[in-house]
C-alpha positions in Angstrom: -10.1 121.2 82.5 -7.0 119.2 83.2 -4.2 120.0 85.6 -1.2 118.5 87.3 -1.7 117.3 90.9 0.9 115.9 93.3 -0.4 113.1 95.5 2.8 112.4 97.3 6.5 112.2 96.7 7.1 110.8 93.2 3.4 110.7 92.3 2.3 113.4 89.9 -0.9 112.9 87.9 -2.8 115.0 85.4 -6.5 114.9 86.1 -9.8 116.7 85.5 -10.4 119.6 87.9 -13.0 122.3 88.1 -12.9 124.9 85.4 -11.7 128.3 86.7 -14.2 131.1 86.9 -14.2 134.8 87.7 -14.8 135.4 91.4 -13.7 138.9 92.0 -13.9 142.0 89.7 -10.1 142.1 89.8 -9.7 138.6 88.4 -8.7 137.5 84.9 -9.1 134.0 83.4 -6.1 132.9 81.4 -5.8 130.0 79.0 -2.3 128.7 79.6 -0.2 128.2 76.5 3.2 127.5 78.1 4.3 126.4 81.6 7.2 124.6 83.1 8.5 122.5 86.0 10.6 124.4 88.5 13.5 123.1 90.5 11.6 124.1 93.6 8.8 121.7 92.5 11.3 118.9 93.1 11.4 119.5 96.8 7.9 118.2 97.4 8.5 115.6 94.6 11.2 114.1 96.7 9.7 114.4 100.2 5.9 115.2 100.3 3.9 112.8 102.5 0.7 111.4 101.1 -1.3 113.0 103.9 -0.5 116.4 102.4 -1.9 115.6 98.9 -3.3 115.9 96.4 -2.1 119.5 95.7 -2.1 121.6 92.5 1.3 122.3 91.0 3.1 124.9 89.0 3.8 128.6 89.4 5.3 129.8 86.0 3.1 130.4 83.0 2.3 132.3 79.9 -1.2 132.4 78.5 -4.0 134.2 76.6 -6.5 136.2 78.6 -10.0 134.7 78.0 -12.1 137.0 80.3 -11.6 139.8 82.8 -13.5 141.1 85.8 -15.2 144.5 85.7 -12.4 146.3 87.5 -9.5 145.0 85.4 -7.9 147.8 83.3 -4.4 146.7 82.1 -5.2 143.6 80.2 -8.1 142.4 78.1 -9.4 139.4 76.3 -7.0 138.1 73.6 -3.8 139.5 75.3 -0.8 137.2 75.7 0.5 137.6 79.2 3.2 136.3 81.6 2.4 135.7 85.2 5.1 136.1 87.9 5.2 133.3 90.4 3.5 135.4 93.0 0.3 137.4 92.4 0.1 140.9 93.9 -2.1 144.0 93.8 0.7 146.4 92.8 -0.6 149.1 95.1 0.2 148.1 98.7 3.2 149.5 100.5 5.3 146.4 99.8 4.5 146.4 96.1 5.3 150.1 95.8 8.7 149.3 97.4 9.3 146.6 94.7 8.6 143.6 97.1 5.6 142.0 95.5 6.3 138.6 97.2 5.2 140.4 100.4 2.1 141.9 99.0 -0.5 142.3 101.8 -3.3 141.0 99.5 -1.3 138.7 97.3 -0.1 135.1 97.5 1.4 132.2 95.5 0.0 130.0 92.8 -1.3 126.5 93.7 -1.9 127.4 97.4 -5.0 128.2 99.4 -7.4 127.2 96.6 -5.6 129.3 93.9 -5.0 127.5 90.6 -1.6 126.2 89.6 0.4 127.0 86.5 0.7 123.4 85.3 -2.8 123.1 83.8 -4.9 124.3 80.9 -6.2 127.5 82.5 -6.0 129.5 85.7 -7.9 132.2 87.5 -5.6 135.1 88.1 -6.4 137.2 91.2 -5.4 140.8 91.2 -4.8 140.8 87.4 -3.8 144.4 87.1 -1.0 144.1 89.6 0.1 140.7 88.4 0.0 140.1 84.7 2.3 141.7 82.1 1.2 141.9 78.4 3.7 140.5 76.0 4.1 142.0 72.5 4.5 138.6 70.7 2.3 135.7 69.7 1.9 132.5 71.7 4.0 130.5 69.3 6.9 133.1 69.0 10.4 131.7 69.2 11.1 133.9 72.2 8.4 132.2 74.4 10.9 130.0 76.4 13.0 133.1 77.2 9.9 135.2 78.0 8.7 132.4 80.4 11.8 132.8 82.5 10.5 136.3 83.5 7.9 134.4 85.5 10.5 133.1 87.9 14.0 131.8 87.2 15.4 134.8 85.4 13.9 137.2 87.9 15.2 135.0 90.7 18.7 135.0 89.3 18.5 138.7 88.8 17.3 139.1 92.4 20.2 137.1 93.7 22.6 139.4 91.8 20.9 142.6 92.8 20.7 141.7 96.5 24.3 140.5 96.4 25.4 143.9 95.1 26.8 142.9 91.8 28.1 145.8 89.8 30.7 146.4 87.0 33.9 144.7 87.9 32.5 142.5 90.6 33.9 139.1 91.5 31.0 136.6 92.1 30.7 133.0 93.0 27.5 131.1 92.1 26.6 127.9 93.9 24.4 125.5 92.0 24.2 124.6 88.3 20.4 124.3 88.1 18.4 126.8 86.1 18.4 129.4 88.8 22.1 129.1 89.3 22.8 129.4 85.6 20.6 132.4 85.3 22.3 133.9 88.3 25.4 133.7 86.2 23.7 135.4 83.3 22.3 138.1 85.6 25.7 138.7 87.2 27.3 139.0 83.7 24.5 141.4 82.6 25.2 143.6 85.6 28.9 143.8 84.7 30.6 141.2 86.9 34.2 140.6 85.7 34.9 137.2 87.4 32.1 134.7 87.8 33.0 131.3 89.4 30.3 128.7 89.0 30.3 125.8 91.4 28.7 122.9 89.6 29.6 119.4 88.5 27.4 118.6 85.6 29.4 119.3 82.4 26.5 120.1 80.1 25.1 122.6 82.6 28.4 124.2 83.5 29.2 124.5 79.7 25.9 126.5 79.4 27.1 128.5 82.5 30.2 129.4 80.6 28.1 130.5 77.6 26.2 132.7 80.0 29.3 134.3 81.4 31.1 132.1 83.9 34.8 132.6 83.8 35.7 129.6 86.0 34.0 126.4 86.9 34.7 124.5 90.2 33.3 120.9 90.2 34.7 120.0 93.6 32.5 120.2 96.7 33.2 120.4 100.5 36.6 121.6 101.7 38.3 120.9 98.4 35.8 123.1 96.5 36.0 125.9 99.1 39.8 125.9 98.9 39.7 126.1 95.1 37.3 129.0 95.0 39.3 130.9 97.6 42.4 130.4 95.5 40.6 131.5 92.3 39.2 134.6 94.0 42.4 135.7 95.8 41.3 134.7 99.3 37.5 134.5 99.0 34.6 135.8 96.9 33.2 139.2 97.8 29.8 138.1 96.5 28.3 134.6 96.7 24.9 133.7 95.1 23.4 130.5 96.6 20.9 129.0 94.2 20.3 125.6 95.7 18.4 125.8 99.0 20.0 122.9 100.8 22.1 123.2 103.9 25.4 122.0 102.3 25.1 124.8 99.7 24.7 127.4 102.5 27.8 125.9 104.1 29.7 126.2 100.8 28.6 129.8 100.7 30.0 130.9 104.0 33.1 128.8 103.3 34.0 130.7 100.1 32.9 134.2 101.0 35.5 136.9 101.7 35.6 138.8 105.0 33.1 141.7 104.7 31.4 140.0 101.8 27.8 139.2 101.0 25.9 135.9 100.6 22.7 136.2 98.6 20.4 133.2 99.0 17.6 132.6 96.5 17.4 128.8 96.5 14.2 127.9 98.4 15.6 126.8 101.8 14.9 123.3 102.9 16.1 124.0 106.4 15.2 126.4 109.2 18.4 126.3 111.3 21.9 127.0 110.1 25.1 128.6 111.4 25.2 132.4 111.8 27.7 132.7 114.6 31.3 133.7 115.0 32.8 130.9 112.8 30.4 131.3 109.9 29.0 134.9 109.5 29.6 137.0 112.5 33.3 136.8 112.9 34.0 137.9 109.3 31.3 140.6 109.1 29.4 138.7 106.4 26.1 140.1 105.1 23.3 137.5 104.6 20.6 138.6 102.2 18.2 137.2 99.5 14.7 135.7 99.6 11.9 135.0 97.2 12.4 137.2 94.2 9.8 139.8 93.5 9.8 138.8 89.8 7.1 141.3 89.0 9.4 144.1 90.0 12.0 143.2 87.4 9.9 142.4 84.3 10.0 145.8 82.7 13.8 146.0 83.2 14.5 142.6 81.8 11.9 142.3 79.1 13.7 144.6 76.5 16.9 142.5 76.7 14.9 139.4 76.0 12.9 140.9 73.2 16.0 142.4 71.5 18.0 139.2 71.9 20.7 140.5 74.1 20.2 137.6 76.5 18.8 134.1 75.9 17.6 132.8 79.2 15.3 130.3 77.5 18.4 128.1 76.8 17.9 126.6 80.2 14.9 124.6 78.8 16.3 121.4 77.3 13.1 119.3 77.1 9.5 119.9 76.2 6.5 117.8 77.2 2.8 117.9 76.8 0.7 118.4 79.9 -0.2 114.7 80.0 3.5 114.0 80.1 4.3 116.3 83.0 5.0 113.4 85.3 7.8 112.3 83.0 9.1 115.9 83.1 9.4 115.7 86.9 11.1 112.3 86.7 13.6 113.6 84.1 14.5 116.6 86.2 14.8 114.6 89.4 17.1 112.2 87.6 19.1 115.1 86.2 18.3 113.9 82.7 16.8 117.4 82.0 17.8 120.8 83.3 14.4 122.5 83.0 11.3 121.1 81.4 8.9 123.2 79.3 5.2 122.2 79.4 2.8 122.8 76.5 -0.8 122.4 77.6 
């Protein structure tokens, strides 16, 4: 079969790889019908050294079950399923607590010999705990929105949940990528009254307004911080950081109100950052967030997608074939595309 591999920064190729096969009785084989490129895929695209490649890519996909192991009970051949960006057994202590990204037996796609989502097929470990059957066909018009359940919608929802968004909340979202925009949508869905979106790309912030943003701040640095603090009456009680770079974190603690919460879901590209008196400690700021347990949220979010109350699939603004995936990376890196859908 064919799959996307990254050789080094800027070098993505689609090549023949070994066909997936059942290894464990808890496995399923899935023929991938829809995948995508994630903003987090751009981090290695911009910086991965050649010595680390080639590596499989992709962690968001929908597909048709082609075969299942003898112990799989919840899906069967022919089912259309969505795969969250982490696989999990659904039974360990962390899964039972709704933290599937910390599953003691689980892991992440495209690592440690596990197939990636940007390919024609994948072996899915721990299928019963991971896959969710979808009640539509593979060519349904809702597929782009349903694919967001794999990662970006769940991640935006996780940001809002961990941030404590509730009816009447004032929220600031940092970042106008797909995760930032779906953090806006998630905050609106949970009842936020004022949502300030910090972003400077007009087409994206316009979509953010459609998703529920009440204000847009294009300025960055001190000017942007001052403007947000003015808009929110002295600082935002809740800040959702959806970028992952250090300047976004600094924006977050710059705009947050004393006693407020910063919820970080942008995959951090740094290990050290201020947490002392002048940033978090002095103002009693709560810092939370992390990799979203997308599997924990599927049943909650799925009905709103199926019934058309939300349209998270609007973040996809370009579609490519699998053989064109390198162009998808290039377009997203150049900000010519917000999020690219891949049709193997």
